[in-house]
LUMZAKOL-363374 format. One record per residue: residue in one letter; chain; x, y, z of N, C-alpha, C, O in turn. Coordinates in steps of 0.1 Angstrom, whole numbers. Layout:
<selums>
- resn, chain, n_east, n_north, n_up, ca_east, ca_north, ca_up, c_east, c_north, c_up, o_east, o_north, o_up
- A, A, X, Y, Z, X, Y, Z, X, Y, Z, X, Y, Z
...
</selums>
This chain:
<selums>
- resn, chain, n_east, n_north, n_up, ca_east, ca_north, ca_up, c_east, c_north, c_up, o_east, o_north, o_up
- M, A, -372, 308, 473, -366, 305, 462, -351, 304, 471, -347, 312, 480
- R, A, -343, 291, 466, -330, 292, 470, -323, 300, 455, -330, 301, 445
- K, A, -315, 304, 455, -306, 305, 439, -295, 300, 442, -289, 304, 452
- L, A, -290, 293, 434, -278, 279, 430, -273, 294, 419, -280, 303, 414
- L, A, -256, 293, 417, -248, 298, 404, -243, 279, 404, -242, 272, 414
- C, A, -241, 275, 390, -240, 266, 390, -231, 271, 378, -235, 278, 369
- V, A, -211, 263, 380, -199, 273, 369, -199, 254, 365, -194, 245, 371
- E, A, -207, 254, 351, -206, 236, 343, -196, 249, 328, -198, 261, 327
- D, A, -190, 244, 323, -190, 243, 307, -196, 234, 306, -206, 237, 300
- N, A, -196, 220, 309, -201, 213, 299, -216, 214, 298, -224, 213, 308
- E, A, -220, 218, 285, -237, 217, 278, -248, 208, 286, -257, 213, 293
- D, A, -247, 194, 284, -249, 185, 288, -250, 181, 309, -261, 178, 314
- N, A, -238, 182, 318, -238, 191, 325, -246, 200, 332, -249, 199, 344
- L, A, -248, 210, 325, -256, 216, 330, -270, 217, 328, -278, 223, 335
- Y, A, -273, 212, 316, -289, 211, 312, -295, 201, 324, -306, 203, 329
- M, A, -287, 193, 327, -293, 182, 335, -293, 186, 347, -300, 178, 354
- L, A, -287, 195, 353, -286, 197, 361, -299, 210, 362, -306, 210, 373
- Q, A, -302, 221, 351, -310, 230, 354, -321, 220, 358, -326, 221, 370
- L, A, -325, 211, 349, -336, 203, 346, -333, 193, 360, -332, 181, 357
- R, A, -333, 195, 366, -335, 184, 383, -341, 195, 388, -353, 196, 389
- F, A, -331, 205, 393, -334, 220, 402, -353, 220, 394, -365, 216, 397
- D, A, -348, 227, 384, -369, 226, 377, -378, 221, 383, -386, 228, 390
- V, A, -380, 210, 381, -386, 195, 386, -386, 198, 402, -396, 204, 407
- L, A, -377, 195, 409, -376, 197, 423, -383, 207, 428, -391, 205, 437
- G, A, -381, 220, 421, -387, 231, 426, -380, 240, 436, -369, 236, 440
- G, A, -384, 256, 443, -376, 257, 452, -354, 268, 449, -346, 273, 457
- Y, A, -355, 265, 437, -344, 267, 430, -343, 276, 420, -346, 274, 408
- E, A, -338, 286, 424, -333, 294, 410, -319, 292, 404, -309, 299, 406
- V, A, -322, 282, 395, -304, 285, 386, -300, 292, 379, -304, 293, 367
- L, A, -289, 300, 387, -281, 304, 370, -264, 298, 370, -254, 293, 375
- S, A, -272, 304, 359, -250, 293, 351, -241, 307, 343, -243, 317, 337
- T, A, -233, 301, 347, -220, 300, 338, -210, 293, 333, -205, 285, 341
- R, A, -204, 295, 320, -195, 284, 318, -180, 285, 326, -176, 274, 331
- D, A, -171, 295, 327, -164, 299, 329, -158, 306, 340, -160, 318, 338
- G, A, -150, 304, 350, -144, 309, 360, -142, 323, 364, -143, 327, 376
- A, A, -139, 332, 350, -141, 346, 352, -155, 354, 355, -159, 365, 359
- A, A, -162, 343, 350, -177, 353, 346, -184, 352, 356, -194, 359, 357
- A, A, -180, 339, 366, -187, 327, 381, -180, 340, 387, -190, 347, 390
- I, A, -169, 348, 391, -164, 356, 399, -174, 369, 399, -178, 376, 408
- V, A, -175, 370, 386, -183, 386, 383, -202, 383, 388, -208, 391, 396
- M, A, -208, 371, 381, -221, 370, 384, -219, 364, 402, -227, 371, 407
- A, A, -214, 358, 410, -214, 357, 427, -214, 368, 430, -221, 370, 440
- A, A, -207, 382, 426, -211, 398, 435, -220, 403, 432, -225, 411, 440
- S, A, -226, 401, 420, -241, 409, 413, -250, 396, 421, -260, 398, 429
- E, A, -247, 386, 419, -259, 378, 423, -265, 374, 433, -276, 371, 435
- R, A, -249, 374, 443, -252, 363, 458, -257, 356, 458, -268, 358, 464
- P, A, -254, 344, 453, -264, 328, 455, -266, 326, 464, -261, 333, 473
- D, A, -274, 313, 469, -272, 310, 481, -256, 301, 482, -247, 303, 491
- L, A, -256, 291, 470, -245, 286, 470, -237, 288, 454, -241, 295, 444
- I, A, -227, 282, 454, -228, 279, 440, -221, 263, 440, -217, 258, 450
- L, A, -221, 259, 433, -215, 243, 416, -206, 253, 414, -208, 263, 408
- M, A, -194, 248, 420, -177, 251, 408, -172, 239, 401, -161, 236, 405
- D, A, -176, 233, 394, -168, 229, 383, -149, 233, 382, -147, 243, 377
- L, A, -138, 225, 388, -129, 222, 389, -121, 230, 375, -112, 239, 375
- N, A, -125, 224, 365, -115, 220, 350, -129, 231, 343, -140, 226, 339
- L, A, -124, 247, 342, -127, 255, 338, -124, 263, 322, -115, 257, 316
- P, A, -126, 271, 315, -120, 280, 308, -111, 293, 313, -107, 290, 324
- N, A, -108, 303, 310, -102, 309, 313, -96, 312, 328, -84, 310, 330
- I, A, -103, 316, 335, -96, 310, 355, -106, 299, 356, -118, 299, 354
- N, A, -95, 287, 360, -105, 275, 365, -108, 275, 379, -106, 286, 385
- G, A, -113, 264, 383, -126, 265, 393, -115, 265, 403, -119, 269, 414
- W, A, -103, 263, 403, -93, 263, 416, -91, 279, 426, -90, 282, 438
- E, A, -89, 285, 410, -81, 301, 412, -95, 305, 414, -94, 310, 425
- A, A, -110, 306, 409, -125, 315, 413, -124, 313, 422, -117, 321, 429
- T, A, -129, 298, 428, -125, 298, 445, -119, 304, 451, -124, 311, 459
- R, A, -105, 305, 448, -94, 311, 463, -95, 332, 453, -88, 342, 456
- R, A, -107, 331, 444, -108, 343, 443, -123, 352, 450, -125, 364, 454
- L, A, -131, 339, 449, -142, 341, 456, -139, 344, 471, -142, 355, 476
- K, A, -134, 336, 476, -134, 336, 488, -121, 346, 496, -118, 348, 508
- A, A, -119, 350, 486, -104, 357, 490, -114, 374, 491, -108, 385, 494
- N, A, -128, 375, 488, -132, 389, 486, -139, 391, 492, -151, 388, 488
- P, A, -138, 398, 506, -154, 403, 513, -168, 403, 512, -177, 401, 520
- A, A, -167, 406, 494, -184, 404, 495, -194, 391, 491, -206, 391, 491
- T, A, -183, 378, 488, -184, 366, 484, -176, 361, 490, -168, 368, 485
- R, A, -171, 355, 496, -166, 346, 510, -169, 338, 517, -164, 328, 522
- D, A, -184, 346, 518, -194, 341, 528, -203, 323, 522, -206, 312, 527
- I, A, -201, 330, 508, -205, 324, 499, -206, 307, 498, -200, 302, 488
- P, A, -212, 300, 506, -206, 282, 505, -208, 278, 491, -219, 279, 485
- I, A, -189, 271, 485, -190, 265, 476, -188, 255, 478, -183, 252, 489
- I, A, -194, 244, 468, -195, 231, 464, -184, 225, 453, -192, 222, 444
- A, A, -171, 221, 447, -165, 220, 438, -170, 211, 436, -176, 206, 445
- L, A, -169, 204, 418, -174, 191, 411, -165, 188, 401, -161, 196, 392
- S, A, -162, 180, 401, -147, 176, 395, -155, 156, 387, -163, 148, 392
- A, A, -144, 156, 368, -151, 141, 369, -137, 138, 370, -134, 126, 370
- H, A, -124, 148, 370, -116, 143, 371, -106, 139, 392, -94, 141, 396
- A, A, -115, 134, 395, -112, 129, 410, -102, 125, 417, -106, 120, 427
- M, A, -93, 124, 415, -85, 119, 422, -76, 117, 437, -75, 126, 445
- S, A, -75, 114, 438, -72, 112, 451, -65, 124, 462, -53, 125, 461
- G, A, -70, 132, 469, -66, 139, 478, -72, 157, 472, -71, 168, 476
- D, A, -77, 151, 460, -86, 162, 454, -99, 167, 462, -105, 176, 456
- R, A, -107, 164, 475, -118, 166, 482, -103, 178, 488, -101, 189, 484
- E, A, -95, 172, 498, -90, 178, 506, -84, 190, 501, -84, 200, 508
- K, A, -78, 190, 489, -71, 201, 485, -83, 216, 479, -79, 228, 477
- A, A, -101, 207, 476, -106, 222, 476, -105, 224, 486, -95, 230, 489
- L, A, -115, 219, 497, -116, 219, 510, -104, 229, 511, -108, 241, 510
- A, A, -88, 229, 513, -85, 242, 519, -80, 248, 510, -69, 253, 513
- T, A, -88, 250, 490, -90, 266, 489, -98, 269, 493, -96, 281, 492
- G, A, -114, 268, 503, -122, 271, 506, -133, 268, 504, -142, 273, 511
- C, A, -138, 259, 494, -150, 247, 488, -155, 244, 503, -149, 240, 513
- D, A, -166, 247, 502, -173, 237, 512, -179, 224, 518, -183, 221, 530
- D, A, -179, 217, 504, -184, 202, 501, -169, 204, 486, -160, 212, 483
- F, A, -176, 186, 479, -168, 185, 466, -177, 178, 466, -187, 179, 474
- D, A, -174, 168, 450, -188, 159, 440, -178, 156, 435, -169, 164, 435
- A, A, -174, 139, 426, -168, 134, 416, -185, 135, 406, -197, 133, 408
- K, A, -177, 141, 399, -181, 137, 385, -180, 119, 381, -171, 111, 384
- P, A, -191, 116, 373, -210, 118, 370, -213, 119, 376, -209, 109, 383
- I, A, -227, 130, 384, -231, 136, 391, -243, 125, 391, -249, 119, 382
- E, A, -246, 124, 405, -252, 118, 412, -268, 127, 420, -268, 133, 431
- F, A, -276, 127, 415, -282, 144, 416, -288, 141, 431, -290, 152, 436
- D, A, -293, 126, 442, -294, 128, 452, -290, 131, 461, -293, 137, 471
- R, A, -274, 122, 455, -264, 126, 463, -256, 140, 469, -250, 143, 480
- L, A, -261, 148, 456, -250, 158, 456, -261, 168, 465, -257, 175, 474
- L, A, -278, 166, 460, -287, 177, 468, -286, 174, 479, -290, 185, 484
- A, A, -284, 166, 488, -281, 163, 500, -272, 175, 501, -276, 185, 506
- K, A, -258, 172, 496, -242, 180, 506, -252, 198, 505, -248, 207, 512
- I, A, -264, 201, 497, -263, 213, 489, -273, 215, 505, -271, 224, 513
- E, A, -284, 204, 506, -288, 207, 514, -287, 213, 531, -294, 221, 538
- R, A, -274, 205, 534, -262, 199, 544, -260, 214, 551, -263, 219, 562
- V, A, -248, 218, 535, -242, 230, 530, -251, 239, 535, -250, 244, 546
- L, A, -259, 241, 529, -273, 257, 530, -279, 256, 551, -285, 265, 557
- A, A, -277, 245, 554, -286, 245, 565, -283, 251, 574, -292, 257, 580
- P, A, -268, 254, 579, -265, 266, 586, -267, 276, 587, -272, 280, 597
- A, A, -263, 287, 572, -269, 289, 566, -285, 298, 570, -288, 309, 573
- S, A, -294, 284, 567, -308, 292, 569, -309, 295, 583, -319, 302, 586
- G, A, -301, 290, 592, -307, 292, 607, -300, 302, 609, -304, 311, 616
- R, A, -289, 305, 604, -282, 319, 609, -291, 337, 601, -289, 349, 604
- R, A, -301, 328, 587, -307, 340, 580, -320, 342, 595, -321, 353, 600
- R, A, -328, 331, 600, -339, 328, 604, -329, 337, 628, -335, 343, 637
- D, A, -321, 335, 627, -318, 339, 643, -317, 360, 638, -321, 369, 646
- M, A, -311, 364, 622, -312, 372, 626, -326, 382, 620, -326, 394, 618
- A, A, -334, 374, 617, -342, 380, 613, -347, 395, 614, -351, 404, 607
- G, A, -344, 392, 632, -353, 407, 635, -338, 417, 641, -337, 429, 643
- A, A, -328, 405, 643, -317, 422, 640, -316, 436, 633, -323, 445, 627
- A, A, -310, 435, 635, -302, 454, 632, -295, 448, 623, -290, 437, 624
- P, A, -294, 458, 611, -284, 459, 602, -272, 456, 613, -273, 455, 625
- L, A, -261, 456, 604, -247, 458, 609, -242, 471, 602, -249, 475, 593
- P, A, -233, 477, 605, -225, 493, 606, -228, 495, 591, -239, 490, 589
- G, A, -224, 499, 581, -219, 504, 564, -227, 487, 556, -220, 479, 550
- R, A, -241, 485, 558, -245, 476, 555, -258, 477, 556, -263, 483, 565
- P, A, -267, 471, 542, -280, 474, 542, -290, 467, 545, -289, 454, 544
- P, A, -302, 473, 550, -312, 464, 557, -313, 450, 552, -321, 443, 557
</selums>
């Protein structure tokens, strides 16, 4: 089962995402409503992927992404940025900030799911390739 961290301050969007992933199956969805909590949850829960709204209270999604990518414990977690205020250049800015992809709201679930699967595909391959490998020094097996 894949673990997703959904960082979204809009309850309707969060409800829709959780419902769709529950119906789909194969995903455990964790959620938080602000960037500061997202940073803490990402480090403690180690999700397979983060869906990051960019317009959040406390610490916005841009800054939360920068901090997650600067932290060795969370830098390899893929992040897909979500924004209702998609302006020209926002996708490029999100990628430059460290996001692995970008999706505009309103969320079209099938489009978002395709992006999630594409972003997670390389990680799944690495996990399979490393299944028999010895643990890295200083890291638990």
